[in-house]
N, C-alpha and C positions, 0 to 999 in steps of 0.2 A: 391368566387363571383365578378364582376365587378361593383363598384358604376354607376346607372341611369345617363345616360350624356343626359344634353337638346339637342336641335338643337343648339342652340348658343355659345355650347360648353363646359357650363358649368360642374363642377360635382362636384354632390352630394355625401359627403360619410357621413352616421351619424349610430350612434353607432345602436344597436335590443337592445330591451326592455330585451331579452335574457341575452346580456352583461353586461349589465351593469341598475344597475337599479334604484339606487342612482343621478346617472346622467345624463342629457340630452341633452350631445357635439354635434353640427353638426361642421364638417370640411368642408369648400367650399375651392372649387380651381378652377381657371379660368385659360384655356387652351385661349391664346389672337392669333389672328389672325397670329400676326409675331410668334409667339412662332410654331405656326399649320403648317406654310409656311415651317419654316428651318427643321420644323421634317419633310414634306415631300418630302421636299429638301435634306437631308440626306439620307432618302428614296430610291428618286431613284439615287443618285450617288451610291448607294449598289446595285443596280440594273443594272445601266450604268456600273459596276465594273464584273457585272457575266455576263452578257449579253459578252462585250472584252473577258472575257477568256473561256467564252463556243466557242466565234467565232476564239479568236485561238489556240484551240484546236479539231476543227472541220477543220482548215486547216493542222492539223498534219497527219489527217488521209490518207486514199493513196487516190491517184485520182482518181485508178481507181480499185472499189472491184468488183472480179471475179464474174458472177455467178455460179450458182448451177452447169448449161450443163457444163461450162467450165473446174469447179472441175473435174466434175465427166471425164470429156472428158483427161485431164492431169492425171487421175489415172487411167483409160483406157492405154493409150499409155504408161504409166509407167509398168503397168503389163507386158501388150505385150513382152516392151522390157524385162523385170523380166526374161518375160518365155524365151525370145533369150536367155537372157546370162547363163540363167539353162541347156539349152542343151549346150551349146557353153562350158561349165562346166564339164557336162558327157563326154562328146566328149575328153577334154582333160584328165581326169581325167584316161580314158579308154587307152587313149597313153601313161602316165605313166605306168599303171600297164603292159601292153606293154612289156615298156621299160624296165622298170625292171624286166619283169620274162626275156629275151633277157640278160639282162647282168648279171642275178641270171647262166644260163645256160652256158654262156659263160664263168662263174668266174672258176662251175663246169668242163667244160671242161678242161680248163690249171688247174685246184689244181689237176686234176687223171689222165690228161694225162704221159701216159708214167708207170703210177702205177696201183698196181693188186684197187686201191679203188674205190668204188663203193656208189657215194653219190644221197641216195632219193627225 
């Protein structure tokens, strides 16, 4: 528990009767106006440093933060592009299968030309 403070800045700290029944010691400390001003000044410097640090961090943030609508619009565009690419890929796979089958047929014919070998 903090010691009681007077309006003038004096702090009274006294031992309770529970702590020491044999002695009745009173410790008085006073904070002068100059000490109080120095304390306030040092606190304000700390606050100033914090404000400066916060301002520096704010400058590092992106200048334009995209809205939810802009992000969703970009996602829709990318999904459409992805679907178009998937369709092109399917066409490419079909073309590769056709070429592969044509090559197999040509190889079979070349390998069995003039022979009685039949390849299923």
